[in-house]
C-alpha positions in Angstrom: 0.0 0.1 0.0 1.7 3.3 -1.2 1.0 6.6 0.4 -1.4 8.9 -1.3 -1.5 12.6 -1.4 -4.1 14.5 0.6 -6.9 15.9 -1.5 -10.6 16.8 -1.2 -11.4 13.5 -3.0 -9.5 11.1 -0.5 -10.9 13.1 2.4 -14.5 12.3 1.0 -13.5 8.6 0.6 -12.0 8.5 4.2 -15.0 10.2 5.7 -17.3 7.6 4.1 -14.9 4.9 5.4 -15.2 6.6 8.9 -18.9 6.7 8.9 -18.9 2.9 7.9 -16.7 2.3 11.0 -18.9 4.2 13.1 -22.1 2.5 12.0 -20.3 -1.1 12.6 -20.0 -0.2 16.2 -16.3 -1.8 16.1 -14.0 0.7 15.1 -13.8 4.1 16.6 -12.5 6.5 13.9 -9.3 8.2 15.1 -6.9 10.5 13.1 -3.1 9.9 13.9 -0.4 12.4 12.4 3.2 11.9 11.9 4.5 15.4 12.5 8.0 15.9 10.8 10.0 19.2 11.6 10.9 21.3 8.3 14.3 22.3 9.1 15.5 19.4 11.1 13.5 16.5 9.5 12.9 15.1 13.0 9.9 13.5 13.8 7.5 14.1 16.9 7.1 11.4 19.8 4.4 12.6 22.3 4.0 10.8 25.5 0.5 10.4 27.1 0.0 10.7 30.6 1.1 7.5 32.3 -0.9 4.5 31.2 -3.3 3.5 33.7 -3.4 -0.1 32.5 0.2 -0.9 32.4 1.8 1.8 34.5 4.3 2.7 31.9 4.7 5.7 29.9 2.6 5.9 26.6 4.7 7.2 23.7 2.9 7.6 20.3 2.1 10.3 17.8 -0.4 12.7 18.0 -4.0 11.2 17.4 -7.6 11.7 18.5 -11.0 10.6 17.7 -13.1 12.1 14.8 -16.2 13.7 15.6 -19.4 12.6 13.6 -19.2 14.5 10.3 -15.9 16.0 11.1 -13.6 15.9 7.9 -10.1 13.9 8.6 -7.9 16.7 8.1 -10.1 19.1 10.2 -9.9 16.6 13.1 -6.2 16.2 12.6 -5.8 20.0 12.8 -8.1 20.0 15.9 -5.9 17.4 17.7 -2.7 19.1 16.8 -4.0 22.3 18.4 -5.6 20.8 21.5 -2.7 18.6 22.3 0.2 21.0 21.2 -1.0 24.5 21.0 0.4 24.6 17.4 -1.5 26.6 14.9 -3.2 25.1 12.0 -1.1 27.3 9.3 2.1 25.7 10.5 1.2 22.3 9.2 1.1 21.1 5.6 -0.3 17.6 5.2 1.5 15.8 2.6 0.5 12.2 2.5 -2.1 9.7 3.8 -0.5 6.4 5.0 -3.4 4.3 5.4 -5.5 2.9 8.4 -4.5 0.5 11.1 -6.6 -1.4 13.5 -5.6 -1.5 17.4 -7.5 -2.5 20.4 -9.1 0.4 22.4 -8.0 0.0 26.0 -10.4 2.7 27.1 -13.1 1.7 24.8 -14.4 5.4 24.2 -17.8 5.6 23.1 -18.2 1.8 23.4 -16.1 0.9 20.7 -13.5 -2.1 21.3 -11.1 -1.1 18.6 -9.8 1.9 16.9 -8.9 2.7 13.5 -6.1 5.0 13.0 -6.1 7.2 9.7 -2.6 8.2 9.4 -1.4 11.3 7.8 2.1 12.7 7.3 2.4 16.5 8.0 5.4 18.9 7.9 5.4 21.4 10.5 7.1 24.8 9.9 6.4 26.5 13.4 8.4 26.9 16.3 10.5 24.0 17.7 8.8 24.2 21.4 5.2 23.7 22.0 2.8 24.7 24.7 1.5 21.1 25.4 -1.8 20.2 27.1 -0.7 18.6 30.4 -4.1 17.1 30.6 -3.3 15.0 27.6 0.3 14.9 27.3 3.3 14.6 29.9 6.1 15.5 27.3 7.3 15.3 23.8 10.7 14.9 22.0 11.8 15.2 18.5 13.7 12.2 17.1 15.2 10.8 14.1 13.7 7.9 12.3 16.6 6.0 13.7 16.0 6.9 17.3 11.8 6.2 16.9 12.5 2.6 17.6 14.1 3.2 20.9 11.4 5.9 21.9 8.7 3.5 21.3 10.1 0.4 23.2 8.2 0.9 26.1 4.9 0.0 24.4 6.2 -3.4 23.4 5.4 -5.4 26.4 2.1 -4.0 27.4 0.8 -2.5 24.1 2.1 -4.8 21.5 -0.5 -4.1 18.8 -0.2 -0.3 19.0 3.8 -0.8 19.1 3.6 -2.9 15.8 1.4 -0.2 14.2 3.7 2.7 15.1 6.7 0.8 14.0 4.9 0.1 10.5 4.0 3.8 10.3 7.5 4.8 10.8 8.9 2.3 8.3 6.3 4.0 5.6 8.0 7.2 6.1 11.5 5.6 5.8 10.7 4.1 2.6 9.3 7.1 0.9 10.5 10.5 1.7 8.0 13.3 0.9 8.8 15.9 -1.6 8.9 19.4 -0.1 8.2 22.5 -1.5 11.3 24.6 -1.4 11.6 28.4 -1.0 12.6 30.1 -4.2 16.2 31.4 -4.2 16.6 35.4 -4.5 
């Protein structure tokens, strides 16, 4: 499965899939965003508050549920703002990397699983965030090579989430996105 450019047509397709997920009462539609810093080419790992189930740190990428009728990119921008305090105009959504199903520990809205719809975005804003301490404990910028180490704590207690995140990072490794370059004076 290759990555796809984020277009209005793709968003309409994903919105239909998300609606089908919700009606099926198995998967809670969730967006997830691989955030890459434009200048450093490092990726953002966010740490949720201590996982209540395993009593371990909970590393991952920016993610959150999609509200009924909300477009995927709208949900992604909302989650980025809520979790990081980052302004939407600092993000350019480049690619859609597919969807992945994982067990839902909290079973929000009664869904036993959630389906991550994964996007890759370039971030052009300040290197520091004002994170929401109710959602996240901290964050770090890592290279692709460092990502595996940062996610290691998930392996024992959240094996399915760990595997999905490794697959997502591997997708980024395989295909570097084309970036817009600034015109030289």
